[in-house]
N, C-alpha and C positions, 0 to 999 in steps of 0.2 A: 760566818754569814747567817743571819737569822731569818728564817722563813716563816712567813705569816700563813698558817694553815687555811684560814678562811679564804684569803686572797688565792692561794694556790688552788683550793678546791674550786673556787669560782671560775679560775682560768682553765682548769680541766674541763669543767662543765661546758664552758664556752667553745673550747676546742673540739669536744665531742659533738656538740650541736652544729658547729661550723663543718665538720667532717661528714656528718650526716647529710646536711644540707647540700653539700658539694656532689655527694654521690647521687642524691635523689634529683638535683638539678640536672646532672648529666643524664639520668634516665629519662627525665621530663623532656629535655631538649631532643633526645633520640626520639622520643615518642611524637613530639610536636613539630620538629623542624627537619628531621632527616627524611629526604625524599623517598627513599625505599620503604622506610616505616610508614610514611604517609600513604603510599601505594598499596602497602600490604593491609593497612586498616580499612582501606575501601572495600577489600575483598575477603577479609576474614573478621570475625567478631573478637579476636583476641591477637596479640603478638607477644612473643618473648623478646626480652631486651638482655643480651649477653654482653657483659662488660669484663675487661680484662686489661689490667695495667701492664705496661711494658716499659723497659728502661728506654729514655729518649736517647737521641743521637749523641748528646753530650756525655753519656755514660754514667750520669748521676741522678738526674731527675727522672720522675716516672711521667708517663703519659697514659691516660685512659682510652681505650679503644671501645666504641659502643657499636654493637651489631644487632639490628632487628632481624628477627627469625620467626618462622611458624612452627617450628618443632623445638622440643627440648634438647639441648646438646647433652653430651655426657658430662657429668660433674668433674671438675678439675680444680686443684689448688690454685690459688691466686686468680680467682674469677668470682663474679657476682651474676646472678640470673634473677631477672624480675619478670612477671607476667602482668600485662596490661590489657584491660578491656579497651577495644578499639573505639576512638572518638569520646573517650571518658577520661577522667582524671583519676581513675582507680589503677594503682600500681601496687602489686604485692611482691613481697620477697619470696623468692623461691629458695635461694641460697646466698650466702655471702661467706666464701671460703678464701681466707688468706694464704699467703705462702706458708708451707709447712713449719718453716723455722720460726715463725711468728705465733704459732698455735698458743703457746704457753701464756703469752701476754694477755689473752682474752679470757682466761680462767676466772671462776668465780672467786671474789675476794681481792682480785687485782684492782688496781686504780683504772686500768683500761678494759675492765670486764664488760663484755657485750653479749647478751643472751641469745640474739639471732646468730652471731657468729659461733658461739659455743655449740648451739643446737646444729648448725651447718657442719661443723667439724665432726661432731658425734655421728651425724647422719652419714658423712662421708666415710668414717672409719667403719662404722657398723652396718650401714644400710645403703651402700653406694648404689647398688642395682635398682632399688626402689626410688631413689632421687632421679633417676633418668627415665623413669616411666612416664608416659604421657598422662596429662590430666584427664579426668572423665570426659570432659566435653572438648578435648583436643581432637582435631581433624585427623584422619589416617594419613600417614606419611605421604602416600601417593597424591592424595588431594592437595596437600601442602605444596608438593614439587610442581603440580599443574598450575596452582596459583602463582608461584614463583616465576614459572616459565611465562605465564601470561604477563605478569608485571615487567619482566625483562623485555619481552617482545614489545610491549607497549612503550618502554624506554627506548629501545632501539629504534622504533618507528618515529618517536618524537625527535631523536637526534638525527634520523634522515631527513625529516621535514625541516629542521633547523639549518642542516647542512645545505639543503636544496634552497632554502631562502637566501643563505649567505651567497651561494653560487650565483643565483639570479640577481642579487644586488650588486655583485661584483661585475657580472656581465653588463648590467645596465649602465654602471659607473664607466666601464671600458668603453661601451657604445657611445655614451655622452662625450666622453674624453676625445674618441676618435672623430666625432661629428664636429666638435669645436676646434680641432687641430687645423 
């Protein structure tokens, strides 16, 4: 089989671009559509978006989980961390660490070379403690916990209001039904 190098190169570039768009689309969706993320952004000038792929129930495909946070988690393999300014379209990469068995694929000179991934791997190996340190403008951990507690309390209150409205609607229907019987 004869391979057209230019066509193969173009396909690789398209694949890399598509993969990057998928990752950033997931981060953007978490930032703009996730209810917890939206609530946190109302109370904090920034949020972290922690992503980690997991094997789906079918045992072969991967599913990406996106988690908005107020504090920087410990770095771990097979994870991505982004930091976003609240209510803005600014998302920065904090790290992109693939599974350890895939690290060699991203090295300089490889077709799948990726400078942010290589940097993240090197930081993870040589400077892991620094990676987990809060950014200079991050809030203290206790303040983040208080904000999260407030968001959870508001969410629970909203659920109670909805539950009460549903119960009242059911009671009204029941009352209407018994009056018409």
